[in-house]
TIKE-510406 format. One record per residue: y, x negated, z negated of N, C-alpha, C, O in turn. Coordinates in pm, whole numbers, plus 50000, padded with zeros to 5 digits. Atoms other than C-alpha are relative to their C-alpha. Layout:
N
YXZYXZYXZYXZ ...
//
This chain:
96
498684994050009499844999350012501354991549981502484995050013 498545008650065502364973649885500254991150163501404988550199 499545003749854502044957750267500545005650084501475002850160 499434990149900502194986050427501755007249992502445012350081 498914998650017505334991950245501034990750047502224993950047 499475011649916506484960250415500285001650158501134996050227 500154998249851505844970950749498954992950066499004993950188 501424998949978502294957150785499365013550040499545024449987 500714987949940499994978851011498614991549978498744980249932 500685003049949496304973251076499904997850120500165007650191 500485002949863495394957451393498525000550057497584993850015 501574996049945492324970451600499504995050111500534996150178 500294993549880490664966651913500454984250050500754975049974 500035018349964491014932052169501104995850055501024988450153 498975005350022494534926852143500604997949877501814997649858 499164999050113494934923951806499374986149916498214986149876 499925015750063494984886651646500854995049931501334983849947 499275002050121496824887151378498775004949821498155014849780 501225000150121494644877551030501014995649906501924987349914 499645003850094495354881850695499164993549915498124999149947 501354998950050492804867150458500274997649828500634985949812 499625008650104493394863650052498444999149941497555007649944 501305004850099490554845449845500624999449857501654993649825 499895004750120490304848649486499194985149943497994985649913 500155014750031489824810949391499774997849883498884989449866 500054999650153490054813949016500795012649959501775018750000 499374988450088490314839248757499624990549902498664983949941 500375007350103490004819048431500515003749875501745004449861 499434993250151490164832548043499174990349911497974990849883 500815009150146489214807347781501305000849900502505003549903 498904992550111490244810047451499824983549911498954975149936 500175012350073490974780147183500505004849824500985015749792 500204996950164491064780046779500864991849942500674979749930 498945009250081494164770046595499805003649834498955010549778 500204995350176494894770746199500085012549966499265017449888 500174985350075495944805946152499965009050152499865021350159 500114988049879495914817546540499494988650115499604976750147 500835004349863493834817146837500864997950118502084999550105 499315001649843494884810247222499405007050092498175007250082 500564989349901494174833447494500834993450122502014995850146 499025006249874495034810747826499285007850107498065008750093 500354999349870494684826648201500484993750125501604989650156 499685007949889494514812548493499725013450083499045023350055 500604989549858494714831948878500984988350074502084983350056 499405004249893494794814749187499375002050114498264997450143 499814991249866495054832249503499924989950121500614980850078 499765004249892494734813649871500225009650045499665020050011 499854991149872496104831150146500054994350143501094987950162 499995001449864495624824350495500465010350115499825020450146 499404985249867497784845750796500084989950121500474978350130 499555003149834497894839751151500445010850103499795020550143 499774989649892499624857451390500544991750141501574985150154 499585006149866499434845851773499684984649955498634981649897 500205017550023499734805451732500184994749886499774983849847 499245002150129501544808951414498734996849890497695002049929 501055001050119499114799451091500544995449848501544988549868 499564999650064499894796150763499175002449876498915014449863 500644998650092497844790750435500734995149879501214983849883 499385001650148499314791950055499704998949895499055009349885 500444997550161498514788749695500595006949911501705002549880 499054990550089499654816449454499584996949897498384999449885 501074996150075499084808349113500725005249859501935003149846 499324992950109499754827248759499524991649902498404987749933 500295000250161499334814348400500565005449904501665010849915 499734994250145499614825048065499714996549892498514993549892 500684998950130499154821047716500345010049910501505013849894 499504991550131498884844447425499384996049873498194994349848 500525007150134498734832247092499415015949912500075025949941 500494988150062496804861446869499394994749820498884984349779 500695000650155495804865646482498705000449989497944992649932 501394993450025492804887246533499595001050153500344999250249 500285002049850490744889546840500055015550055499705026450010 499354989249919492094910847102498925012950023497725011750000 501684989849971489984947147203500254996150172501254991450225 500264997549848488564950047591501375005149994502104995149994 499024996049925491894973647653501184985649993501824983950097 499045006750015494264944547536499584985850062500484977550047 501005005849886491904920347766500415002450105501234996050169 499784998049846491804937748062501715000950082501974999650202 499104997949944495704944448047500614983949998501724981450044 499565016149974496114904848028499374996150122500154992350209 500815002849825493694898048347500465004450063500664997350162 499064989549899495634926148521501264993550064501654992650180 498545003049954499004910948473500064984350027501104977950032 500245015649969497674874948547499995003750151500764998650233 500015003149861496564886048869501055005150106501475000850213 498724995549918499154907748972501364993749994502274998150063 499085013650005501574878348884499724994950104500794989950141 500645007449908499854863449159500315005150132500874998350218 499754989249914500044891349392501455005550038501925008950146 498695001649943503474894749326500884989850075501924992350135 499785013849948504144862349443499854999750165500674997250254 500425000349845502304865049764500625012850052501025010950167 498764994149921504384895949853501154995649933501165004649849 498615003450021507534883949746500264990350105501444988550136 499625010349934506944854949998499995004650194500324996250278 
//
């Protein structure tokens, strides 16, 4: 939907020579223990390959964040953090 809103559309058939490929290269969730708090470190990396005619571009988009916690986060909180990390990398792609 976000690409469509920016004017992109799917091209098919013999004349279609445009390509957009997005690879999820990393989606990491690590924990660390501290004295009073723990750390949650999230890292996302997307690789994008775009080609239109003779022009081609490859780019990497990254997102990193760390959350400090006193108690173990819930599944819902973890899902929010993972989605935010992935969303930040996708936002970079869409803004480029």
